[in-house]
C-alpha positions in Angstrom: 0.0 0.0 0.0 1.3 3.5 -0.9 2.2 5.6 2.1 0.0 8.6 2.6 3.0 10.9 2.6 4.0 9.9 -0.9 4.2 13.1 -3.1 0.8 13.8 -4.8 1.8 15.9 -7.8 4.3 14.8 -10.4 4.0 17.7 -12.9 2.0 15.6 -15.3 -1.0 17.9 -15.3 1.1 21.0 -15.8 2.9 19.3 -18.8 -0.4 18.5 -20.5 -1.9 22.0 -20.0 1.3 23.8 -21.2 1.3 21.7 -24.3 -2.3 22.7 -25.0 -1.7 26.4 -24.7 1.5 26.2 -26.8 -0.4 24.3 -29.5 -3.4 26.7 -29.4 -6.0 24.0 -28.7 -8.4 25.0 -25.9 -12.0 24.6 -27.0 -14.3 21.6 -27.3 -13.1 21.1 -30.9 -9.6 20.0 -29.6 -8.7 16.4 -30.2 -8.1 15.6 -26.6 -11.8 15.5 -25.9 -12.2 12.5 -28.1 -9.1 10.9 -26.6 -10.3 11.4 -23.0 -13.7 10.0 -23.9 -12.1 6.9 -25.5 -9.6 6.3 -22.7 -12.1 6.8 -19.9 -14.9 4.7 -21.4 -12.3 1.9 -22.0 -11.3 2.1 -18.3 -14.9 1.4 -17.3 -15.5 -1.3 -20.0 -17.8 0.9 -22.2 -17.8 1.4 -25.9 -18.8 5.1 -25.8 -18.0 8.1 -23.7 -19.6 11.6 -24.0 -17.8 14.2 -22.1 -20.0 17.0 -20.7 -19.7 20.2 -18.6 -20.4 18.6 -15.2 -21.8 15.5 -13.4 -25.3 16.9 -12.9 -25.6 17.7 -16.6 -24.5 14.1 -17.3 -27.5 12.9 -15.4 -29.8 15.4 -17.1 -28.6 14.2 -20.5 -28.8 10.5 -19.5 -32.4 10.7 -18.2 -33.6 12.8 -21.2 -31.8 10.7 -23.8 -33.7 7.6 -22.5 -37.0 9.3 -23.2 -38.1 9.7 -19.6 -41.1 12.1 -19.8 -44.3 13.4 -18.3 -46.1 10.9 -16.1 -43.2 8.5 -15.9 -41.7 7.2 -12.6 -38.0 6.5 -11.8 -37.1 4.7 -8.7 -34.1 6.1 -6.8 -32.7 6.4 -3.3 -33.9 9.1 -0.9 -30.4 9.5 0.4 -28.3 11.2 -2.3 -27.4 14.6 -3.7 -30.3 16.3 -5.4 -28.9 16.0 -8.9 -30.5 12.6 -9.8 -34.0 13.8 -8.6 -33.6 17.1 -10.4 -32.8 15.3 -13.6 -35.9 13.2 -13.3 -38.2 16.1 -12.4 -36.9 18.3 -15.2 -38.2 15.6 -17.6 -41.6 15.8 -16.1 -41.3 12.5 -14.3 -41.6 11.6 -10.6 -38.7 10.3 -8.4 -40.0 7.3 -6.4 -37.9 6.7 -3.3 -36.4 3.9 -1.3 -34.5 4.0 1.9 -30.9 3.2 2.5 -28.8 0.4 4.0 -26.1 0.9 6.6 -23.5 1.3 3.8 -25.5 4.5 2.7 -26.5 2.9 -0.6 -30.1 2.3 -1.6 -31.8 -0.7 -0.1 -32.3 -2.8 -3.2 -34.8 -5.1 -1.4 -37.3 -2.2 -1.4 -37.3 -1.6 -5.1 -39.7 -4.2 -6.4 -42.6 -3.0 -4.1 -42.3 0.5 -5.7 -42.6 -0.7 -9.3 -45.8 0.3 -11.1 -47.0 0.5 -14.7 -45.6 4.0 -14.7 -42.0 2.9 -13.8 -39.6 3.4 -16.6 -36.2 3.1 -14.9 -34.2 2.5 -11.8 -31.6 5.2 -11.0 -28.9 3.8 -8.7 -26.4 6.1 -7.0 -23.2 4.6 -5.6 -22.6 6.5 -2.3 -19.4 7.4 -0.4 -17.0 4.8 -1.8 -19.1 1.7 -1.9 -21.1 0.4 -4.8 -24.8 -0.5 -4.8 -25.5 -4.2 -4.8 -26.1 -4.3 -8.5 -27.1 -8.0 -9.2 -30.6 -7.7 -7.7 -31.1 -4.4 -9.6 -30.1 -6.0 -12.9 -32.5 -8.9 -12.2 -35.4 -6.6 -11.6 -34.7 -4.5 -14.7 -34.8 -7.7 -16.8 -38.0 -9.0 -15.0 -39.9 -5.7 -15.5 -38.3 -4.4 -18.7 -36.8 -1.3 -16.9 -33.8 0.8 -17.9 -30.9 1.2 -15.4 -29.4 4.7 -15.0 -26.2 4.4 -13.0 -24.8 7.4 -11.2 -21.2 6.5 -10.6 -20.1 10.1 -9.9 -18.0 9.1 -6.8 -16.8 5.8 -8.1 -13.7 6.3 -10.3 -11.7 3.1 -9.9 -14.3 1.2 -7.8 -15.5 -2.2 -8.9 -18.4 -4.5 -8.1 -17.4 -8.2 -8.2 -14.4 -7.1 -10.2 -16.3 -5.2 -12.8 -16.0 -1.4 -13.0 -18.7 0.8 -11.6 -20.2 2.7 -14.5 -20.4 -0.5 -16.6 -23.7 -1.7 -15.3 -26.4 0.8 -16.4 -28.0 1.1 -19.8 -26.5 4.5 -19.4 -24.1 5.6 -16.7 -22.6 8.9 -15.5 -19.5 10.3 -13.8 -18.5 13.6 -12.3 -15.0 15.2 -12.4 -15.7 17.8 -9.7 -12.6 18.8 -7.6 -13.4 16.4 -4.8 -13.5 13.3 -7.1 -10.6 10.8 -7.6 -10.3 12.3 -11.2 -11.0 16.0 -11.5 -11.1 18.4 -14.4 -12.2 21.3 -12.2 -15.8 20.8 -13.4 -16.8 18.2 -15.9 -18.7 14.9 -16.3 -19.1 11.9 -18.6 -21.9 9.8 -19.9 -21.0 6.3 -20.9 -22.9 3.5 -22.6 -22.7 0.6 -25.1 -25.6 1.6 -27.4 -24.5 3.4 -30.6 -27.8 5.2 -31.1 -28.0 6.3 -27.5 -24.4 7.6 -27.6 -25.1 9.5 -30.8 -28.2 11.1 -29.3 -26.2 12.2 -26.3 -23.6 13.8 -28.5 -26.3 15.6 -30.5 -28.1 16.9 -27.4 -24.8 18.0 -25.9 -24.0 20.3 -28.7 -27.2 22.3 -29.3 -28.6 19.6 -31.5 -26.4 20.8 -34.4 -26.8 18.5 -37.5 -23.5 18.3 -39.4 -24.9 18.7 -42.9 -27.2 21.7 -41.8 -25.3 23.1 -38.9 -27.7 26.1 -38.0 -30.9 24.2 -38.9 -32.3 22.5 -35.9 -34.9 19.7 -35.7 -35.0 19.8 -31.9 -33.6 21.8 -29.0 -30.3 20.7 -27.4 -28.0 22.2 -24.9 -24.5 23.6 -24.8 -23.1 20.9 -22.4 -19.7 20.9 -24.1 -16.4 19.9 -22.5 -13.1 21.6 -23.4 -9.7 20.5 -24.7 -8.0 21.9 -21.6 -10.3 19.9 -19.3 -9.8 16.7 -21.4 -6.0 17.0 -21.1 -6.3 17.4 -17.4 -8.6 14.4 -17.3 -6.2 12.3 -19.3 -3.3 13.1 -17.0 -5.4 12.3 -13.9 -6.7 9.0 -15.5 -3.1 7.9 -15.9 -2.7 8.0 -12.2 -6.1 6.7 -11.1 -4.7 3.5 -9.6 -2.2 5.5 -7.6 -5.0 7.8 -6.3 -7.0 4.7 -5.2 -4.1 3.2 -3.3 -3.4 6.5 -1.6 -7.1 6.9 -0.6 -7.2 3.4 0.8 -4.0 4.1 2.8 -5.6 7.3 4.1 -8.7 5.4 5.1 -6.8 2.7 6.9 -4.8 5.3 8.8 -8.0 7.1 9.9 -9.6 3.8 11.0 -6.5 2.8 13.0 -6.5 6.1 14.8 -10.3 6.3 15.4 -11.1 2.6 16.3 -11.0 3.3 20.0 -14.0 5.6 19.5 -16.2 2.8 18.3 -18.6 3.2 21.2 -19.3 6.8 20.0 -19.0 6.7 16.2 -19.6 4.3 13.4 -16.6 4.2 11.0 -16.9 3.4 7.3 -17.4 -0.2 6.2 -14.1 -1.5 5.1 -15.2 -4.3 2.7 -18.1 -6.4 1.5 -18.1 -9.6 -0.5 -18.3 -7.5 -3.7 -16.1 -4.6 -3.1 -13.4 -2.9 -0.9 -14.0 0.7 0.1 -12.2 3.3 -2.0 -12.9 6.1 0.6 -14.1 8.8 -1.7 -14.8 10.4 1.6 -14.2 9.3 5.1 -17.6 9.1 6.8 -18.5 9.4 10.4 -21.9 8.5 11.9 -22.3 9.5 15.5 -23.8 7.1 18.0 -26.1 8.0 20.9 -23.2 7.9 23.3 -21.6 10.8 21.4 -24.2 13.1 22.9 -24.5 15.3 19.8 -25.7 15.4 16.2 -23.6 16.1 13.1 -24.3 19.9 13.1 -23.0 20.2 16.7 -20.0 18.0 16.0 -19.0 19.9 12.9 -19.3 23.2 14.8 -17.0 22.0 17.5 -14.5 20.7 15.0 -14.7 24.0 13.0 -13.8 26.0 16.2 -10.7 23.8 16.4 -9.7 24.5 12.7 -11.1 21.3 11.2 -13.4 21.7 8.2 -16.1 19.0 7.7 -19.0 18.5 5.4 -22.5 17.2 6.2 -24.0 14.1 4.7 -26.6 14.4 1.9 -30.1 15.5 3.0 -32.9 13.1 2.1 -35.0 13.8 -1.0 -38.3 13.2 0.8 -37.5 16.0 3.3 -36.3 18.5 0.6 -38.3 21.8 0.8 -38.3 22.1 -3.0 -40.4 19.0 -3.2 -42.9 19.9 -0.4 -45.2 21.6 -2.8 -45.6 18.4 -4.9 -47.0 16.6 -1.9 -45.3 13.4 -3.2 -43.6 12.4 0.0 -45.9 13.9 2.7 -46.6 10.6 4.4 -43.3 8.8 3.6 -40.6 7.9 6.1 -37.2 6.6 5.4 -35.7 6.1 8.9 -32.1 5.1 7.9 -31.8 8.0 5.5 -33.2 10.4 8.1 -30.8 9.0 10.8 -27.6 9.1 8.8 -28.5 12.6 7.5 -28.8 13.9 11.1 -25.8 12.2 12.6 -23.5 11.7 9.6 -20.7 13.9 8.3 -17.3 13.4 6.7 -14.0 14.6 7.9 -11.2 16.0 5.7 -10.6 13.4 3.0 -8.8 15.1 0.1 -5.9 13.5 -1.7 -3.6 16.2 -0.6 -3.9 15.3 3.1 -0.7 14.2 4.8 -0.2 11.8 7.7 0.3 14.8 10.0 -3.1 16.2 8.8 -4.9 12.9 9.5 -3.3 12.7 12.9 -4.4 16.2 13.7 -8.0 15.6 12.6 -8.1 12.4 14.7 -6.8 14.2 17.7 -9.4 16.9 17.4 -12.2 14.4 17.0 -11.0 12.6 20.1 -11.0 15.9 21.9 -14.6 16.8 21.1 -15.9 13.3 21.8 -14.0 12.8 25.1 
């Protein structure tokens, strides 16, 4: 395992970006965009990659390209970032929710009971470093003729039974936001194996320009384009993805070793299951009753000691923006609600040193003891 203190930067990113500026290629027309799409899609065992401006847009594009529309329903987890739900709602469809498991992912055993004649797809979201248990989802999709939309935004380099996350959906998406294992500042990727679906995503990404009649439009698309500069940064990061994963796992192990004596007050991340080992996209903490505080209180205490933390996602069924719909007025998802109230993650970025991790651990011990 790579030591946490191994130097993070090797000049690779700088070399690529200087080359782009010297050559004059910076826009979405640059050849690096196609190169990044091909290399990234190959890494996740997909035929096609469509690079876009960010991960949320990748979801918008994926849902729309599948033809999800007014009156349709898409089953998804309540515990996630709002982007998947927003993509569904923007198409006029309804997100139908299920609760989470203790690994923070959707409880796939609840999906079948939510399927109706309006259900068109299951949108799975891999959360905080562990994949969703995909085999039951795939079985349900075949049984009921449903599409799978796979949000693998946090899963660069993660696998499920040895197969890359992002390879399981009819269409799958990634994010390259700065806190991801691969970053291009902003950016995202749609991946799939269907030629027609990939071409439709490319069309919609670029204002629905038709090559032979560039400024004549049969339908409305969007400017979701990705730049040559971003693509070069992505290529340079992709070359070191395995190193990033090893570094993240070393960081996770060190945190776990340092915090294991607090097991009566906090739940630490699951290390492994039969189908995956944690890649520690973030290092999550869930406070137990003995901690005597919720996540907001804990984060305030840590902030006063100079440690910045981030809250967990807020459940979809409690989102004020959906209150007016009345969709979830009588719905309860106790695990989602619990982890949202008592869960947060401590500093987890790739640039952390062993000294940083020891300092965070010391401060966490201080507020809990």
